N, C-alpha and C positions, 0 to 999 in steps of 0.2 A: 855853796849851798845857796838857800834862796833866801831873800832878804826879809827878816824878821823883825818888827817893831813889837818890843813890850813897854808897856806902862810899867812904873815903879812896884805897884801893886800886884802886878799880873805875874806868875810863877811856873815851871814846869816842871811835872815829878817823873822819879825815873820811868813809872810805868809808861808816861806817854811819851818819852825822849825816843823811845823807838821808832814813831811814826814820821819823825824827820826825814830819815832818808827814805822810809817809803813814799812821802808827797814827792820827795825831790824826782824820785826816780820815774814817775808820772808825770810827771811835766812835760807838757810839750814846747817843741823847738818852735825859736821866735821865726815869724814869715819872713822866706827870702823874699828876693826880688820876682822871682818865678816860682809860686809855689806850686807844688806837684798834685794832680788831680787825687782827690780821695785821702790826702793826708790832712790831719788836723794840725792847724798851727795856733801859736800866740799871737795876739798883736796888742803892743802896749801904745795906745794913741798918747800922743805929746801933751804934757799937763794934766792928766787924769789919774784922781785920787780915788781909792778906798776909805772907808770909813776910819782906819786906823793911820791914815797917813804914809803909805805904802803905795807902789806905783797900781793902777787900775791894768788889767787886760782883760779882755775878748779874746774867743777863738774863730776862727774861721776853716771851714773846710770847701773846697771847690768841688762840686761835683759834676757829672758825667752828663748832667743836664742842666746847662747854663738858665735856660728858662723859666727854672723852678727854684724860688729862693726860699728858705725857711729860716726864720728869726726868731729865736727864744730866748725868753726872759727867765732868768735863773729866781728860786726865791731864798729865802732866811731872814723872815722874821721881821719889825718893822721897830722903830725908836719914834716917840710921838712927844717927850719931854724930856727931861733934864734926869729923873731917874733911872729911863729906860737907856738913855744915850750914854750913862754910865755902867752899864751893867752889857757888852757885846758878848758874844758865842765866837770863841773861834778855840783853836787848839790848846791853847795857854790859859782858858777861864772856867775849865771845868769844873773847879772848886768853888764856884760862886753858887749859892742857893740858886740863883735866877738870873735869867739869860735872855736877851729879846733879838736882837739881830746879828747877823755875820757882819764883821768889820775887814774882812781880809779876804781878795780872792784865789788867793794861796790855798786857804784853807778848803772849802766845797766847790768853789769855782768852776772846776773843769768835771766834776761828778758826773753829770747828767752825760758827757759824751762818751761815757762807757756803759750808757744804760738806755732803756727807754725809746724816746723818739729818734735816737741817734745809733740806737744799737745795731749791731752788725749782725744780724740774723736774717734769713731767707725770706720769713712773712715781713719783713719792713720795707714798706713800698717809700720810704724817704731816702734810702740808699744812695741813690742816685743825686740826689737834690744836693745844691749850695746850701749851706748853711753858715750863720753867723751867731754865735750862744754869746750871750751878755750875762755875764756872772752877777752878782749880788753882793754889794757890800757896805753899801752906804744906808739902810735902815728907812729909806725915803719911796718903797714903792716905786723906786725909778725915774722918780720926777721930780728930785731936789735938784737945785740950782744954787745953794747958798751955804753958807757954815754957820754951826749953830753951837754957841759957848754953853758950857755947863762944868759941876764939879765933879770931878773923877773920885775914886772910892779912896785915893789917898788926900782926897781935900786939895786939891791942885785944880787951876782951872786949864780946862782944856777946849777942844775946839771939835767938833765933828764934822768932817766934809759932808753934809747931804748933797752929792754932786749927781746923783744920779740919772737925772736930765743930761747933764752937762756929757758925764761919760759916755752915754746913750749916742747922742747925736753926733760926736766925736768919732765915736768908735765907727759908725755906720758909714761915715763921710771918709773914715780912713779906709773900711772896707771897699766902697766903690771903686777904688784904684783899681780891683780886679775883679768887680761884680758888677757886670753891666745891669739896664735895666729888665727885671723878669717879666715875662709873661705872667705868669703864676705866683703869689705870695702869699704865704701862711706864716700869721704872727702868732706865735702861741708861748704861754708861759704858766708856771704854777705856782700857788701860793702866792708872795709876794710880786714875783714876777706874772702871774695871772692879774692882779691887782695892774702892774704895769703893763700889761699888754692893752687893758682897758684905759688908763691913763694916756699912753703914750702911742695908739695906735695911728692918732692924727699924722702926730709929726713925722711917726715912721714913712707914713704911706706919703708923705709931703716931700719924702726924699727918692719916691719912687713913683713919681706924678704920670708917669706914660703907661704903668702897671693897672690893667681894668679888672683882674681876676683876684679879687684880694677876700681871704678867710681870716677871721680872728677866733681864737680859742682861749677863753679863759677857764683855768682849771684852779677849784678849790680857793677862792679868794671871795670871801663873803665874811666882812665883820662891819657891825656897825658901830656909831659913833657921831652922836650929835653935832660935833665941830671938825669934822673933817676939812671942811674950808679952811677953817682958822691955823688948823696944823699945816696944811700945804702952804698957806700962806705965811705963818710968822714961826713955823719950824723947819719947814724943808725950805723954805724961800723959792716954792716951786714958781715957774711963769705963770703971768696973770691969766691965759688962755686956758689953764688947766685948775686953779684953784676957784676961778668964778663959777666953773662947770658944778661945783659942787654944792649942792643947794640943799640937800638932806642927810641922813644918817648912813645912808649905803654908799658908799663911794665908787663899789662896781656897777652899781646902778646907774648910778648919776653919769658916770662917765662913759659907759657903755650906749646910755639913750640919747647923750650929747654928740654921739659919735655918728649914731644911724640919722640925728636930726639933719648931720652936715654930710653925708654920705649916701644916705637909705639904701637903695638895692645894690648899688655897687660892691656892697661889704655884706658877707656872710658873718653873721653872730652866733658864734658855740660859747656854751655856759657847761661845766661838767664841775660834780660834786658829789661826793660821797653823803649817805643820808645823815650820819651824826657825826661828824668830822671830827677829830680828838684832839687835834692839835689848835684848829680852830675856838673849839668849846673853850681850850685853856686860854687862846690868845681873848678871847671874848672877854671872859671871866677878865682878866687882867686890864681889859679895857673898862671896864665897869668896876674898877678898884680893888677886886677880890682875890687877886694874886692868882698865880698861875693852874689854879684847882681844877678839877676836872670830876664831873658823878654825872650819875644816870640822868637825873634831872636836867641839866646843863645839858646833856645830849639832845634830848626829848624837846628843850626850847631851840636847839638848833634845827633840827629837824621841823619845827612850826614856823620858824625864820626862812629858812630855805623854801618850803613850800609856798610861802607870802614872797618871797621874792620870784620865784618862777611863776608864778601870776602875773606879778608884776611886769617882769621882764617881756611876758608874752602881750601884754595887754600893749607896751611901749613900744616895742618893736616884733608885729606879727608873725616874721620870717624867722626868729632865734630858734635855734639848734638847744636841744637839752640832754645830758646825759647823765642819770642820776642811779648812782650804783650804790651797793650794799656790799661790804666786805668789810671784815674785823681787820682794826689796826693790825700790825704785824706784831708791835710789843705788847707781852701778855697783861702788863699790869692797866691797859685799858679795857680787858675783856670782861671784868668783872661790874662795869659801868657800861658795856655795850655800847663802846664808840667804834667809829668805824674809820676806815683808811685817809690818809691824809696824802691826797694829790692822785693821779693814776697814770699822768704822761710821764713820769720821769722814773718808771719802773718797767718791769718786763710784763706785769700786770694790764697794760696798756695794751697786750698782744693776746695774754690769756685771759682776763676775765671777761664773761658775756653778760648781758643785761639784754632780753627778749631777743638772744639768739647772735649778738653781734656785738664786738668788742669796742673797746673806744676808739683804736688804730681804724677799724672800718666805718666808725661812723663819722670819723673825719674826712676818709676818703670818700664818703656817700655825699658830702657837704660840699668839696670838690668838684665831684661832676654834678654838684645842681639838685643834688638830692638832701637837702636839709631836715634833719629828724628828730624828734622828740623820744628818746628812749629813757625807761626805768620809772615814769610819772606814777605808777601805782605804788613805789614805796614811799610816796608822799601823802 
């Protein structure tokens, strides 16, 4: 069976026990010396840890078109203080009234590989691409490089390895044993992974310095906090070149605009969001100290913030592309508040939902071919 790490206060119900063999069955094999084209494998980079101290893994699929590389950053919440650090989200913490971040790659790390941008379907243009999948289990938007001490729910002292930055860099360098410098590089991510795209793109690009055709896609990554720079510096221990960029309350806007200042038109900059993102509404209320609540007023506030961000993004990056979509959140409890779907690149909606006649997949492909578009602005 898989490696499982339990804190003393964690427990698993009989109902959830049934998921263990299902997770194990879906586990991809460890990468061999000579990976087979089109087969997904797990990579376990040496010394890399998830938030619960277990081994971190990523995934590699070698495509039939070696000149095209997709690097995908997964999402799964955020931890910004001791309270949130002590409340991870995994198979064994379903009894907690609130939880804030995935802390193990075995929980949801491989989920996107069966869905969305990696899906095996005729209308997926990325099926022939090489992919590097970067799971999320460190609570630091993929940019942490240190350890954070906290008091767990059993009142014992613990350490959360905010190692997102370290895991990403070591994983990419391991993958380069099989992945050569691409002609086309797409760096995409959802939720916490979208934040990761904006924060980590410079470092990713530096690993493939010969590539001139680069596109970044940030999906559903908008959260305001006045002291993101302090969090990145003191909580996540991010490298100085990352936390120094964070001068305002919008971590994505700061990071994306810094990327544009460095690379200019060498990179295409895309941003997607639904109009009243249900999970970002909850997360924003938590950042405001209101708990993970959601209501119609909070959704309208997010919509106003989104409009302001889009305007500012276009002002700072005149070539930026936008995809604003309106789709109800799948879970019915959000419907009364009229909240909308969280993320589009990690579900079949990427190929099926249309705004102004175009799917999110088609919007990305247009950008890859040099036609960067702004779609769905009427929703704002």
